[in-house]
N, C-alpha and C positions, 0 to 999 in steps of 0.2 A: 542116427540123430544127425540133423544138419548142423554143422558148426556155426557158431555165432560169427557174424561178419561186422566189420566196422568201416564207415566211409567218412572221410575227412573233407570239410569244407572250410576254406580259408578266405577271409575277406581281403579286399585290396589294401585297406588300412587297418590292420589288426591292432588291438588294445592290450595284447598280452594276457588275454583271459579266454579260457576255453569252456564251452558248454557241452557236456555229454547228454545226449537225449536218449531215453529208454521208453519204448512204446509198451503198450499193455497187452493183455491176454487176447489171442486170436487176431492180432494186428501185426503190422510190420513197420519199419522205419518210415515207410512212405506216409503213414498216418500223421506224421509230424512235420512233414516237408514245408507246409506253409509257415508254421511257427520257426522252423529251422532257417527259412529264407529271411524272415525278419531279423532273427538273431544275427545272421552274417551281414546283413545290411546295416546293422547297428554296430558292427565292428568286432563281434565275437567270432572266434573260430569255433566250429561246431564239429562234434564227433557223434555220428549217428550209429547206435548200437542196434543191430538187427539179429534177433535171436529166435530160435524155434520154440515159441512160448507153450506149445502143447506137448512137447516131446519129453519133459522131465519135471522133476520137483522144483520148487522155488530155489532151494539151497543149491542145487546142482546148476540150474540156469544161471544164477548169480555168479558162482565160481567159474563158470565156463565163459561167461560174456563180459563181466565188468573189468577183470584185469586186462583184457584186450583193449577195451575202450580207454582204460587209464593209461596204458602204454602209449596208445595213439596220441591221447591228449597231452601227456607229459613230453612227448617228442616234438611238439609244436613250438617250443620256446625253452628258455632257461627258467626252469621252475615256474611255469605259468600257474596262475590261480585257476583251479578246475571247479566249475560249478556243475550242477545236475538240473535237468528238467525231466520229470517223469510223468507218464500217463498211467493211471489205473494201477494194474499189477506191477508195472515198472517201479513204483515207489516201494512195494513189498520186496522186490529183488534188491534194491539199493539198501533198504534197512537191514535185510538179512546179511548182506555182505558186510556192512559196517559193524554189525554185532560181532562178526568173526574177525573183523580187522579194525578194532576200536582206535588204533593209533594213526589211521589214515587222516591226513589233513585235507579237508575240501573246503570250497568256498560256500556259496549260497545254493540252496535246493528249493526248487518250486515243484510241488506235487499237484497234479491235476486230477481231481476225481479219484483220490487214492482210497482203497478199502483198508484203512489203517486199523479199524476194528473188525474187519471182515464184512462179508455181505449176507444178509438173510436170504438172498436169492439162492445161494450155494446151500444153506441149511435146508431149504425146502425142496430143491430140485436135484440134489446130488445123488439120490437113490433112483431117479428116473432113468430108464434105459437110454443110452445114447449120450448122457451128460458127460460122462468121462471121455468118450470118443471125441466129443466136440471141444471140450475144455482141457483135457489132458490131466496128468497128475497134479500139476501146479493149481489148476482150477479147483480141484478138490480140496486143496488146503486153505481155501480163502473163506471159510465159515466164520461164524462168530463166537463159537464156544471156546472154552479155555484151552483146548487142544489144538486150535487152528494156529497156522503160522503167524498171521498178523498179531494174535493176541500174546505171542510168546517173545515178541521182539523188543519190548521194553521202550522207554522214552527215546526221542532223538536228542542228539547233544549238539549238533552243528545248527547254523541258522536255517530254519525251514519254514516256508510259507506254504500254505494250503489253500488251493482254490476249489471250491465245491460248486457243483451245478445243482439247480432246483427245478429244472425243466425235463420232462420225460418224453421220449419218443415211443415208449413201449408201455401203454396203460396196464397191460397184463402183468408185466414184471413189477410195475409200480405198486400193484396191489399186495405184493409180497413184502414190501419194504415199509418201514415207518416214514411218515411224511415230516418234512419235505424230502425229496430224493431226486435223483437225476436219471432214474429208470434202471440203474444197476447197483448204486450205492446210496445209502441214506446220507443226509447232511451230517447227522451226528457221527456216523461211522467214519467220515473222512478225517476227523480230528485225532490228534495224537499228542500225548503228553510231551511237553518240551518244545512245542512248535513255537515260532517266533511271531507269526502273523496268520491271519485267516480271513478269507473273504468269500462271499457267495455271489454267483452270477447266475443270471437267467439263461442257462445253457444246459444241454444235454450231455449225458456221459460220453456218447460216441462222437459227437462233433464239437465238443467244447474247445478243443485246441485251435479250431480254425476260427473262432470268433475274435474280432479285433479287440474287444474289451479284455479277454483273456490274454491275448498276446501282449497288450499294453501293460497289464498287471504283472505278467511274467518279467517283462523288461524292467519294470519298476523294482521288483524285488531282487532281481539280479544286480542291479545298480546300487540300491540303497539299503537292502535288507528289510524293506517294508513295502507294503502295498499302497497304492494311490487311493487315498479315501474319497477323493472327488470323483474319479473315474468309475469306481466300483462300490458296492455295498459291503463294508467291513462288519464283521461280527466281533462281539467280545469273545475272548478265548475262555472257554469254560474249564474249570478244574477237572481233570481226568480221574 
C-alpha cells in the first residue's frame, strides 16, 4: 500500500488559517489543484492530502492519512484554525475520522458531492466483476443500506456546508440514481444530519471542483460559515 502523502502550500500573506483538502475515490490531490490555488491566493495555507483511495477500507484510509494532514496543518502556525474541503469519498473519510476522534476541534468544512447517505450506483454495480478492482475496498463500502459506512457515521457536529451537483456527464450511471443527481450521487444523498448549509449547482460530480461558482461558494463558507445565496441556488435543509 502506498503511504499517504501531504503537500503544503503557503501564501505570501497568510491569514493564520489552514485548509486541508481531501480528494475522492480513484482521484488524486491534483484533482483539487485549481481550487487549492484559489484558496492560497485568498490567503489560506493549504495542505493537500494524497492517499491511495483504492487500497484499503474507509476507516484505514482515514487513520493513515488524516493525522498526517493535521500534523502538517498544525505545524504552520500557533494553533491555526484548520478547515477542511473534501470531494466525494473524501467527506466520508473525514466523517469516519471525526467519529473516532470526537474531541478534535476543527473550523469549517465544505463537502463537494459527498455520498453522505451512500450511492445507489454502488448498490447496483458492486457485484459486477471488476467493480472491486476499479474502486477498491472503500468503494464497496459506499452503498445506501444500513450496513454501509456512510449510513453508520451519524450526524455532523461541526460547521458543515454541502455543495451538490445536479448535472451528469454519465447518462448511464444517472439511470441508476434518483433524480436529480450529478452522475455519481443523488442530490438527496449528499445531505447529512447536522449540516449548517446546503446549495445545489449545475455541475457534474467529476468536474464540480473546477467551476468558479463552486470555488466562490467554498470560499464563502470558509469565511462566513454560510453560502452566498446570490451566487448560487440554496436549498432548504430537510430534516434527516
